[in-house]
NUFI-729438 format. One record per residue (C-alpha): x, y, z; residue in one letter. Coordinates in steps of 0.5 Angstrom, whole numbers, padded with zeros to 4 digits, always signed. Layout:
N
XYZa...
This chain:
926
+0214-0088-0050m+0215-0096-0051s+0213-0100-0057d+0210-0105-0053g+0210-0109-0046y+0213-0115-0043l+0209-0118-0037a+0213-0123-0034l+0209-0128-0030v+0212-0133-0024l+0207-0138-0021h+0209-0141-0015g+0206-0147-0012h+0207-0153-0008l+0202-0158-0006p+0201-0158+0002y+0206-0162+0005i+0205-0162+0013y+0207-0168+0017h+0207-0166+0024p+0208-0173+0027e+0214-0174+0023r+0220-0170+0021d+0223-0175+0016d+0218-0174+0010i+0221-0174+0004l+0216-0170+0000e+0217-0165+0005e+0224-0163+0002r+0220-0160-0004w+0219-0154+0000i+0226-0154+0003y+0229-0155-0004e+0224-0149-0007a+0227-0144-0001l+0234-0146-0002t+0234-0146-0010e+0228-0141-0012c+0225-0137-0007y+0231-0134-0003l+0235-0133-0010p+0229-0129-0013l+0228-0125-0007l+0236-0124-0007e+0235-0121-0014v+0229-0117-0013f+0232-0114-0007e+0239-0112-0011t+0235-0109-0017l+0231-0105-0012v+0238-0103-0008a+0241-0101-0015d+0235-0097-0017e+0233-0101-0023i+0225-0100-0024v+0222-0107-0025f+0215-0110-0025r+0214-0117-0025i+0207-0121-0023t+0208-0127-0018l+0203-0132-0016s+0203-0135-0010l+0198-0141-0008s+0195-0141-0001p+0198-0148+0000t+0205-0145-0001l+0204-0139+0003l+0201-0144+0009s+0208-0148+0009m+0212-0141+0008l+0209-0138+0014s+0208-0145+0019d+0213-0144+0024e+0214-0152+0025n+0216-0152+0018l+0220-0146+0018q+0224-0149+0024e+0225-0155+0020r+0228-0152+0014y+0233-0148+0018y+0235-0154+0021q+0236-0157+0014h+0239-0151+0011l+0244-0152+0017q+0245-0159+0016n+0246-0158+0008t+0252-0152+0010i+0255-0158+0014k+0255-0162+0008l+0258-0157+0004a+0264-0156+0009g+0265-0163+0009l+0265-0163+0001e+0270-0157+0002q+0275-0161+0006e+0274-0167+0001r+0275-0163-0005l+0281-0158-0003a+0286-0161-0007t+0281-0162-0013s+0283-0158-0019t+0276-0159-0022e+0271-0158-0017f+0274-0154-0011k+0272-0148-0014s+0265-0151-0014v+0265-0153-0007a+0267-0146-0005d+0261-0143-0009f+0256-0147-0006y+0259-0146+0001m+0258-0138+0000d+0251-0139-0003k+0249-0143+0002l+0251-0138+0008n+0248-0132+0004s+0242-0136+0004m+0242-0137+0011l+0244-0130+0013h+0238-0128+0009r+0233-0133+0012y+0235-0131+0019e+0234-0123+0017k+0227-0125+0015y+0226-0129+0021r+0224-0135+0017g+0218-0132+0014n+0220-0130+0007i+0212-0127+0006i+0214-0121+0009n+0219-0118+0004p+0215-0120-0002i+0209-0116+0002k+0214-0110+0002l+0216-0111-0005l+0209-0111-0007q+0208-0104-0003q+0214-0101-0007k+0211-0103-0013g+0216-0108-0016c+0211-0114-0015l+0204-0115-0017e+0202-0121-0012v+0196-0125-0014i+0193-0132-0012t+0191-0138-0015t+0186-0143-0012c+0186-0145-0005s+0189-0152-0006t+0191-0151-0014h+0184-0155-0015g+0183-0156-0023y+0177-0152-0024l+0174-0155-0031p+0173-0162-0028l+0170-0160-0021m+0162-0162-0021k+0159-0155-0020n+0160-0148-0019q+0160-0148-0011i+0166-0152-0011s+0169-0147-0016r+0167-0141-0012r+0170-0145-0005a+0177-0146-0008q+0177-0138-0010i+0174-0135-0004e+0178-0139+0001a+0184-0137-0003a+0182-0130-0003l+0181-0130+0005d+0188-0133+0006e+0191-0128+0001y+0188-0122+0005y+0191-0125+0011r+0198-0125+0009h+0198-0119+0005f+0192-0114+0008g+0189-0113+0001r+0185-0116-0005m+0189-0119-0011p+0188-0116-0018g+0187-0123-0021g+0188-0130-0021i+0193-0136-0024w+0188-0141-0026l+0191-0148-0024p+0194-0151-0030e+0191-0145-0034c+0185-0149-0034g+0179-0146-0036y+0172-0148-0038a+0166-0143-0039p+0163-0141-0033g+0169-0140-0029v+0169-0133-0031d+0163-0132-0028q+0166-0134-0021v+0172-0130-0022i+0168-0124-0023r+0163-0125-0017d+0169-0126-0013c+0172-0119-0015g+0178-0121-0019l+0179-0117-0026k+0184-0122-0030y+0186-0129-0031f+0191-0133-0035f+0190-0138-0041i+0195-0142-0045d+0195-0140-0053t+0190-0144-0056h+0185-0142-0051g+0186-0135-0054i+0186-0137-0062v+0181-0142-0061n+0176-0136-0058s+0170-0134-0062s+0170-0129-0065p+0177-0130-0067v+0181-0124-0063p+0183-0119-0067v+0190-0118-0063y+0191-0125-0062g+0195-0126-0056v+0198-0119-0056f+0192-0116-0052a+0188-0119-0047p+0180-0121-0049v+0174-0121-0044c+0169-0126-0043t+0162-0124-0043r+0162-0123-0035t+0168-0117-0037g+0173-0121-0034v+0180-0120-0038a+0184-0126-0040a+0191-0126-0042f+0194-0131-0047g+0201-0134-0046r+0206-0132-0052d+0208-0138-0055p+0215-0135-0058e+0217-0133-0051s+0215-0139-0048s+0219-0144-0053r+0225-0140-0051q+0225-0141-0044v+0221-0148-0044w+0223-0152-0050d+0227-0158-0047r+0231-0158-0054n+0232-0151-0056q+0230-0147-0050g+0236-0143-0046y+0236-0148-0040p+0239-0153-0044g+0245-0150-0046d+0251-0154-0044p+0254-0149-0040v+0249-0149-0035y+0249-0154-0029r+0246-0161-0030e+0240-0162-0025f+0240-0170-0025y+0247-0171-0023r+0247-0170-0015d+0252-0172-0010i+0246-0175-0006g+0247-0181-0012y+0254-0180-0014d+0258-0181-0007l+0258-0187-0003d+0253-0189+0003l+0259-0189+0008d+0260-0182+0007y+0254-0179+0004i+0249-0183+0008g+0249-0179+0015a+0245-0173+0010f+0240-0178+0007l+0233-0180+0010p+0234-0186+0014g+0241-0186+0012g+0241-0190+0006n+0235-0187+0002y+0238-0183-0004r+0235-0176-0005v+0238-0169-0008d+0242-0165-0003t+0243-0159-0008g+0250-0160-0009l+0251-0162-0016k+0258-0161-0020y+0257-0162-0027y+0254-0158-0033r+0250-0161-0038i+0255-0162-0043t+0251-0165-0048g+0248-0172-0049k+0254-0175-0047e+0255-0180-0041v+0261-0177-0039k+0259-0170-0036k+0264-0164-0035e+0265-0160-0029p+0261-0154-0028y+0263-0147-0028n+0259-0142-0024p+0262-0136-0027e+0262-0138-0034i+0254-0140-0033a+0253-0133-0030a+0256-0130-0037r+0252-0134-0041k+0245-0133-0037a+0247-0125-0038a+0248-0127-0046g+0241-0131-0046h+0238-0125-0042a+0240-0120-0048r+0238-0125-0053d+0231-0125-0050f+0230-0118-0049v+0232-0117-0056t+0227-0122-0059r+0222-0119-0055r+0223-0112-0058r+0223-0114-0065k+0217-0118-0063q+0213-0112-0060v+0215-0107-0066r+0213-0112-0071e+0206-0113-0067a+0205-0106-0066a+0206-0104-0074a+0199-0109-0074m+0195-0107-0068v+0192-0100-0066d+0195-0100-0059r+0201-0102-0055r+0202-0110-0055p+0203-0114-0049v+0207-0120-0049i+0205-0125-0044v+0211-0129-0041a+0208-0134-0036p+0213-0139-0032y+0213-0144-0026d+0217-0140-0021a+0221-0146-0019e+0224-0147-0026l+0228-0141-0024f+0233-0144-0019g+0231-0151-0018h+0230-0154-0025w+0234-0148-0029w+0239-0146-0023f+0242-0140-0027e+0234-0138-0028g+0235-0132-0022p+0241-0129-0026l+0237-0129-0032w+0231-0125-0029i+0236-0120-0026n+0239-0119-0033s+0233-0119-0036v+0230-0113-0032c+0237-0109-0032r+0237-0110-0040e+0229-0107-0040i+0231-0102-0035a+0237-0099-0040g+0232-0098-0046d+0225-0096-0044k+0223-0093-0051n+0222-0100-0054s+0220-0105-0049l+0217-0104-0041r+0216-0109-0036l+0208-0109-0034v+0203-0113-0030t+0196-0114-0032p+0193-0109-0028t+0198-0104-0031d+0196-0106-0038y+0188-0106-0036l+0189-0099-0033m+0192-0097-0040e+0187-0101-0044y+0180-0102-0040p+0176-0104-0046q+0178-0110-0050n+0175-0115-0055q+0169-0119-0052t+0170-0127-0054v+0167-0134-0052d+0173-0138-0049i+0173-0145-0050p+0175-0150-0045m+0183-0151-0045c+0189-0152-0041s+0196-0152-0041w+0200-0159-0041g+0200-0165-0045a+0194-0164-0051g+0192-0158-0048g+0185-0160-0046y+0185-0164-0039n+0189-0170-0041q+0194-0169-0035h+0189-0169-0030w+0183-0173-0033l+0186-0180-0036n+0186-0187-0035p+0191-0187-0029a+0187-0182-0026t+0179-0182-0028d+0177-0186-0022w+0179-0180-0017m+0173-0176-0020y+0167-0180-0018k+0169-0180-0011h+0171-0173-0010v+0164-0171-0014h+0160-0175-0009v+0164-0171-0003a+0163-0164-0007e+0155-0165-0007d+0156-0168+0000r+0160-0162+0003m+0154-0157+0000s+0149-0161+0003e+0152-0161+0010l+0153-0153+0009a+0146-0152+0007d+0143-0157+0013n+0147-0153+0018n+0147-0146+0017p+0148-0143+0024r+0153-0149+0027a+0157-0147+0033a+0162-0150+0037g+0164-0157+0035i+0159-0158+0030a+0162-0152+0026k+0170-0154+0027r+0167-0161+0024c+0164-0157+0018l+0170-0153+0017n+0175-0159+0017q+0171-0162+0012c+0172-0156+0008a+0179-0157+0009r+0179-0164+0007e+0175-0163+0001l+0179-0157-0002l+0186-0161-0001l+0183-0168-0004a+0181-0163-0010q+0189-0161-0011s+0191-0162-0018s+0197-0164-0016d+0195-0171-0014w+0192-0173-0021p+0198-0170-0024f+0203-0174-0020i+0200-0180-0022v+0200-0179-0029f+0207-0177-0029e+0209-0183-0025e+0213-0180-0020t+0211-0180-0013a+0205-0184-0015v+0204-0188-0008d+0204-0182-0004y+0199-0178-0009a+0194-0184-0008k+0195-0184-0001k+0194-0177+0000r+0188-0176-0004f+0185-0182-0001s+0187-0180+0006n+0183-0173+0005h+0177-0176+0003l+0177-0181+0008g+0178-0176+0013r+0172-0172+0010f+0168-0178+0010n+0169-0179+0018i+0167-0172+0019l+0161-0172+0015a+0159-0178+0019e+0160-0175+0025m+0155-0169+0023l+0150-0173+0020d+0149-0178+0027s+0151-0172+0032g+0156-0177+0035g+0162-0173+0035y+0169-0176+0037d+0173-0170+0040h+0180-0174+0040e+0179-0176+0032t+0177-0169+0030l+0183-0166+0034q+0187-0171+0031e+0185-0169+0024i+0185-0162+0025e+0193-0163+0027s+0194-0166+0020r+0192-0160+0016a+0194-0153+0020n+0191-0150+0013f+0187-0144+0012l+0186-0142+0019p+0180-0137+0018n+0176-0142+0013i+0168-0141+0014d+0165-0148+0011y+0159-0143+0009k+0163-0142+0003v+0159-0149+0001y+0152-0146+0002c+0148-0147-0004s+0144-0140-0003n+0151-0136-0001k+0152-0135-0009y+0146-0131-0012v+0148-0125-0016n+0145-0120-0020r+0143-0123-0027p+0148-0120-0033s+0144-0115-0038g+0139-0113-0033i+0139-0105-0031k+0144-0104-0025k+0139-0101-0020n+0132-0101-0020y+0127-0095-0017r+0121-0099-0015i+0114-0097-0012m+0112-0103-0009m+0104-0103-0007l+0101-0107-0001s+0095-0107+0003w+0099-0111+0009e+0106-0110+0011y+0109-0112+0018p+0108-0111+0024p+0101-0111+0020m+0100-0118+0018t+0094-0122+0016v+0096-0127+0012g+0103-0129+0008g+0102-0123+0004l+0106-0118+0009a+0112-0123+0010r+0112-0124+0003h+0113-0117+0001v+0117-0115+0007h+0122-0121+0005d+0122-0119-0002l+0123-0112-0001a+0129-0113+0004c+0132-0118-0001a+0132-0113-0007l+0135-0107-0003s+0141-0112-0001s+0142-0113-0008m+0142-0105-0009g+0135-0103-0011d+0131-0098-0008e+0125-0100-0006v+0119-0096-0003h+0113-0099+0000v+0107-0096+0000l+0102-0099+0005t+0097-0099+0011c+0098-0095+0018p+0100-0100+0023a+0100-0098+0031e+0106-0096+0034g+0110-0094+0027r+0111-0088+0024d+0108-0085+0017i+0115-0086+0014f+0121-0091+0016s+0127-0094+0014l+0127-0102+0015d+0133-0106+0013r+0134-0101+0007g+0127-0101+0005v+0123-0094+0005y+0116-0096+0008v+0111-0090+0007h+0105-0091+0011r+0098-0088+0009v+0096-0084+0015h+0090-0087+0019p+0085-0081+0018d+0085-0083+0010k+0082-0089+0012l+0075-0088+0015s+0070-0092+0011a+0066-0098+0015e+0065-0102+0009k+0070-0106+0006f+0070-0104-0001i+0070-0096+0001d+0076-0097+0005w+0079-0100-0001v+0078-0094-0005k+0080-0090+0000q+0087-0094+0001l+0088-0093-0007n+0086-0086-0007d+0091-0085-0001a+0097-0089-0005m+0096-0084-0011l+0097-0078-0007d+0103-0081-0004m+0106-0083-0010s+0106-0076-0012g+0110-0074-0006m+0115-0079-0007l+0116-0077-0015v+0117-0070-0012e+0122-0072-0007v+0126-0078-0010f+0125-0077-0017g+0123-0082-0023s+0121-0089-0021f+0122-0095-0026d+0116-0099-0025l+0111-0101-0020i+0110-0107-0017h+0103-0108-0014a+0101-0114-0009h+0094-0117-0010d+0087-0113-0013w+0087-0109-0007l+0092-0104-0009v+0090-0105-0017g+0087-0099-0018e+0092-0095-0015a+0097-0098-0019a+0093-0097-0026r+0092-0089-0024r+0100-0088-0022i+0102-0092-0028s+0098-0087-0033d+0100-0081-0029r+0108-0083-0029y+0108-0088-0035n+0111-0093-0031l+0110-0101-0033p+0106-0105-0028v+0108-0112-0025v+0103-0115-0021a+0104-0121-0016t+0097-0125-0015i+0098-0129-0009h+0091-0132-0009a+0084-0131-0013t+0077-0130-0010e+0075-0136-0014h+0080-0140-0011g+0079-0139-0004r+0072-0140-0004n+0072-0146-0009q+0067-0141-0014g+0063-0135-0014l+0057-0135-0009h+0055-0128-0008n+0056-0121-0011e+0062-0119-0006l+0066-0125-0009q+0064-0123-0016r+0065-0116-0015h+0072-0118-0013i+0073-0122-0018h+0072-0117-0023r+0077-0112-0020l+0082-0118-0020e+0081-0119-0028a+0082-0111-0029q+0088-0112-0025f+0091-0118-0029a+0089-0115-0035k+0092-0108-0034r+0099-0111-0032s+0105-0112-0036d+0107-0118-0033l+0104-0122-0027i+0108-0126-0022i+0105-0132-0019c+0108-0137-0014c+0106-0144-0017s+0104-0147-0023n+0098-0149-0021y+0096-0141-0020m+0099-0140-0027k+0094-0144-0030h+0088-0141-0025e+0090-0134-0027i+0091-0136-0035a+0084-0139-0034r+0080-0134-0030l+0083-0128-0033f+0084-0130-0040d+0091-0128-0040r+0097-0131-0044p+0102-0136-0041g+0107-0131-0044t+0105-0126-0039k+0105-0130-0033i+0112-0132-0029r+0112-0137-0024v+0117-0135-0018i+0116-0138-0012p+0115-0136-0005n+0121-0136+0000g+0123-0136+0007v+0127-0132+0011e+0132-0137+0014l+0134-0132+0020e+0127-0132+0022n+0127-0140+0023i+0133-0140+0028q+0130-0134+0033i+0128-0137+0039g+0131-0144+0038i+0139-0142+0037d+0141-0146+0044q+0135-0151+0043t+0136-0158+0041p+0132-0159+0034q+0127-0164+0036r+0126-0163+0044e+0119-0166+0044g+0117-0174+0045d+0116-0176+0038g+0109-0175+0038k+0107-0168+0037t+0103-0166+0031i+0103-0159+0029i+0099-0154+0024f+0100-0147+0023l+0096-0143+0019g+0089-0139+0018r+0083-0143+0021l+0079-0143+0015v+0075-0148+0011p+0080-0148+0005e+0086-0150+0010k+0083-0157+0011g+0085-0157+0019v+0078-0161+0019q+0081-0166+0015v+0087-0167+0020l+0082-0167+0026i+0078-0173+0023a+0085-0177+0022a+0087-0176+0029l+0083-0182+0031p+0086-0187+0026g+0093-0184+0028i+0092-0185+0035i+0090-0192+0034e+0096-0193+0030a+0101-0190+0034v+0098-0189+0041g+0097-0182+0044v+0099-0176+0040v+0098-0169+0041r+0096-0164+0036l+0098-0157+0036v+0094-0152+0032i+0097-0145+0031a+0093-0139+0028g+0087-0136+0029k+0080-0135+0024g+0073-0136+0024p+0073-0143+0023y+0076-0145+0030q+0069-0146+0034e+0067-0151+0028e+0074-0154+0029l+0073-0155+0037e+0066-0158+0036k+0069-0163+0031l+0075-0165+0036a+0070-0166+0041a+0065-0170+0037s+0070-0175+0035l+0073-0176+0042g+0080-0173+0041v+0078-0166+0044g+0084-0167+0050k+0089-0169+0044h+0088-0162+0041v+0091-0155+0043s+0089-0149+0040f+0094-0144+0041v+0092-0138+0037g+0097-0133+0033f+0104-0134+0034v+0110-0130+0033d+0116-0132+0030d+0120-0134+0036e+0114-0138+0039s+0113-0141+0032r+0120-0144+0032n+0119-0147+0039r+0113-0150+0037l+0117-0153+0031l+0122-0155+0035s+0118-0160+0039q+0114-0163+0033a+0115-0170+0030a+0111-0168+0024v+0108-0162+0021a+0102-0163+0017v+0098-0158+0012f+0092-0161+0009p+0089-0155+0005s+0084-0156+0000l+0086-0150-0004y+0093-0147-0003e+0096-0142-0008p+0103-0144-0005f+0104-0146+0002g+0109-0141+0006i+0108-0144+0013v+0110-0151+0010a+0117-0148+0007l+0118-0145+0014e+0117-0152+0017a+0122-0155+0012m+0127-0150+0014a+0126-0152+0021a+0128-0159+0020g+0121-0162+0021v+0118-0167+0016p+0112-0165+0013v+0106-0168+0010i+0102-0163+0005v+0096-0164+0001s+0097-0166-0007d+0094-0159-0009t+0095-0152-0011g+0102-0150-0010g+0104-0155-0005l+0105-0160-0010r+0111-0156-0013d+0114-0156-0006i+0114-0163-0004i+0117-0169-0008e+0113-0175-0006h+0117-0180-0002g+0123-0176-0003i+0123-0170+0002d+0116-0171+0005g+0109-0174+0003y+0103-0171-0001l+0096-0173+0001a+0090-0173-0003p+0086-0167-0001p+0080-0168+0004g+0082-0176+0005n+0083-0177+0012a+0085-0184+0012e+0091-0183+0007m+0093-0177+0011l+0093-0181+0018g+0097-0186+0014y+0102-0182+0012y+0102-0178+0019v+0103-0185+0023s+0108-0187+0018e+0113-0182+0020l+0112-0182+0027i+0113-0190+0027r+0119-0189+0023h+0123-0183+0026p+0129-0185+0021e+0125-0184+0015l+0122-0177+0018a+0130-0175+0019q+0131-0177+0012h+0125-0173+0009f+0127-0167+0013s+0134-0167+0011k+0132-0167+0004r+0127-0162+0005a+0131-0157+0009r+0136-0157+0003r+0131-0156-0002n+0129-0150+0002v+0135-0147+0002f+0137-0148-0005v+0130-0146-0009k+0126-0142-0004f+0131-0137-0001n+0130-0130-0002w+0136-0128-0005q+0134-0133-0011q+0127-0130-0011i+0130-0123-0012a+0134-0125-0018v+0128-0128-0021e+0124-0122-0020t+0129-0117-0023l+0128-0122-0029g+0121-0120-0029g+0122-0113-0028y+0127-0113-0034a+0121-0117-0038e+0116-0112-0036a+0120-0106-0038c+0122-0108-0045r+0115-0111-0046g+0111-0105-0044s+0114-0100-0049g+0115-0095-0043r
């Protein structure tokens, strides 16, 4: 049994360099150098270890940008030509140095090495991802990912952008490896609170941070960096060991600075005459590294000594022995102080090995062999290995941190780069808005949205500010950043205007052959709704409602259905007890929701109050059957007073908390209590409210009404808005232009009762016609007030302009909305107004009364208009404004549609409801 573990982590990344239009881009040589000097030599080491039956475990992080370039056939062919050209140069060098006593052996060494690389590359058929995948399958490597373009997460404006960076990376990883990674390398080890939530939500188990991120956590980690810690989300964080890092990274004391190793900064591309070397340089005269370097580091002397590969190889083996000896001592000392086997996490940039430190791959080879020779004191592991052995780790709060200068963002946010972020933050918001406003895009619109996502991701790359700060290829980095944002803005304008330029889109797509499977919907605001932490994993809910689709009288049926389905999709078990419906069985399973309907024979009473009593009796009987068959429940969720008695009796029988949703009150509906039936219902509502452990209502207006009418404290009332099922808004109009009418159709949807205020809209019609000309008012809905409304329209002389179309299903409603210039909801009393949300989700500009819950939906002058209740003149003015100014109407509708997707989607509402359930269960004491 070993004393402890070493986790050797190599992070492979390069910025996305792809210029199909030219083959002389200097920066493209970065990938060529990485292949020749780093990745092919590392693969040679790994495969030699496997052939020699040396057991090793190394973690390898590969960025999606690197994977994309490594798998691109165009770049593969260009690299193959580059490698052959370098071999040609090496051959000329052998001839030039044939008589040199100092450099002939080095020239021969390079020729052998390059030919070996060529043979290996040909064996891989140009794609080195396949052998890496095979090494992972054999258990030698654990390959993980990083953000899709190495975007620096702490400086992104919102969680949506962070999620998009990680989700797109996971899709690309799966495309290449056919599995999901266990963890992620945070770009630049950049962490900020909240990043862990995204990591957890994406199904990843761990990440890496720099040393100070661990030691500055709260509380102080008891094991320091010798064990991972967990954030409150349960994701593990592995901290970099400073001692092992210094031995490799430190430019003065680290191994790579030894005088016998190859000098990186002396290359024949700079040393030889242009007449000779020019044929192998870009443009024939632009001096760059060729990879042929003949000198060793020597020291600080200007004159360098010749490089000897054999001596350097022996030194690398010696340094490997020293490294392993120090790690063995380190784990023995740490093991004596902790109650578990410690792990030393040694993370490095992969390109250190071979590119910057030419002998690095030989060093890794020797380290693996040294450790394999004595497993009793030290063993190589990956983070997943360690977490399998030690799944329980200390929970801490990790502060914002990074590696690099200063350790807190300085490399990426500084006076030279701060100008970048204001532009990219605007683009982040705009991308999310575009995704929200186009949830079902197809064809060229979808292509445009996907390319917008690519361009934003590429603009977010941490490489551009890093290069600017380091003052290396500054002009290139600035140009790339500006170009990606510029292309993003061009595409966004196409989407906003609907005027697509096929040639421009195709040209932009051709410059980013990257993330072929990207889905722009990763930027949708409502895509990322997660079960709240600390809430019971799954509830079994008994939900009582007197109406449920297809039995639909008002908005309650749709509300209960959509909420139940959303809860079910989050893993909760929902049983709805409701009334019978023609053509529906007593029991059915609807999108995961268990629907139990009272038998029609149980409801025979002619009087309404007697019928309600029968319904409650039947629900009580049904609850006994459910408990017997399905087991115990966690709570009851009852909707409106009609099922209040059943909720009370079931609660008493099974000791269950009751959550009540009050959708409206009798007092509010009738603007007072005017007869004995209304007063009786009011008393039942009060009993229902007082018996509940928590009341849910849909607006602040309703909260105050409930508190006042039923004398309930505000702490017992939670406001959770209604929502819309976005899929339902698209039924029947998928292939229809969004606004197909003549621009003068006004629509009302709802029950035809006085409190809905349709009479106010009809009264406003003469003024609207005078202001904008002939219009058409379509009134969709049924109710006892229709005859009075028809008489009013006739008396005002606008009867021919008004169409009563009766009740409409979802598909017919959507078709009507697609023809509307404006939707108007002039209610005198409205607890919420779900039909207004449906119109907003369909992209129709909306005018509502400044009353009840409607004022919680619309922000006046921002995403719609609020009209004074009952004021026909002002209502007519606002309707005329939107018909006269379609550009203003379009602005309102876009803002409103996004608002619906963000605030009023059922997934978010389900999350808030779960919070209410947890509160009720805690407060009930049951």
